[in-house]
N, C-alpha and C positions, 0 to 999 in steps of 0.2 A: 433391564439392559442397561447400565448404566457405567459400559468401561469407557473410556474415555480413548479414542481412536489420534493419534500422534499421523500430522502430516506433513514433511517439510516443506517449504515455498520461499523461493530467492527471488525476488524481484531488483530490478538497477533503478535506482531513481536519477536524471538528470537534468545535469543542473548547467550553472554557467554558458560557457559557453553551446553544449549540449542541448539546451535547453530553449536557449536564444534561437539556433539555427531551425529547429523546428517552430518556433511561432510561442514556444510556450510562456509563460505569467509566471511571477514571482507571487505568489498565493497559495491559500491552504488547498488542499489537494485531499480525498476522502477514497481510500480502494477501500470497494468491499468484495471480500470472495462469499461465494453460493457453492453449496454441494447439494450432492443427491448419495443414499449410499444402497449401493446394491451387494442381493448375492449373486453367487456363481452362477447363478438359474437368471441372473438378470434380471428378475423379482425386485423392483424397487421395495425396501426394509425406511428409509428414512429420506423426506425429501424437505426442501422450505428450509435449508438451513442455511443461515448466513450470519458473520460479522463484518467488523471493517475497524480499519484504522486510521488515523485522521495525521497528517504530516507540514508543518509548512517549507516551504522554498522560500528563502528569504536573501535576499540582496545586502549587504551592511554598507551603508554610506561614510565613506571614513568621514567624508566632510563635519557629520553630522556626530557620530562618535568616532571618541580620542582614542587614540594609542594611549597605555600607560607604560613607563618604564621600570 
């Protein structure tokens, strides 16, 4: 059974004021998705499957990085 299963997942990354308001930090973040596959009778077919993505939430300091015209 090597048939891929497509799962559509959406999430929103908080940044700027939204990030500061919740006490978040500008840093690297790792998002991990774990899944279990079950059939219609809820028998577990596959477990402990996971993957991840890493992203950086960064703030650019304009005093250090200049704009070019």
